[in-house]
C-alpha positions, 0 to 999 in steps of 0.5 A: 450560201443563201437560202430563202425557204417557203414563203407565206402569204397573208391577207386576202385573195389578190382580187380583194386586195389593193396592194401587198405593201409589207415584206417581213421575215418571219423565221430565221435558221440563223445559228446565233439567237442574236442573229435570228432576233435581228432577222425577225426585226426586218420588215420592209414597206411600200411594195405596192404590188397587186399580184401576190406572187409577184409581191412574194418574189420581190419579198424574197429578193429583199430578204436575199439581199439583206441576208447577203449584206449582213452575213458572210455565210447565209442561212434560211429564212422565211418571209411573208407579204401582207396587205397592211399599210406599213410595218409599224 
């Protein structure tokens, strides 16, 4: 089972943002501390989506694919999209 919990949006309103470029996991419900730490290091560049709700949906899909590929049994994570240039 994979759960993506309520995601958050950072940055300005979509009218003033060139694009939401970065997606990252900001909270993890993994049981093991090492898994939580690994989850919180996940960040994806290059979304390039102007609509914040579409960017958030794309971010949730990235996180879901990550959880599915890494864990036999999934857990909840929270994700965030921002208009930063990159994950660095």
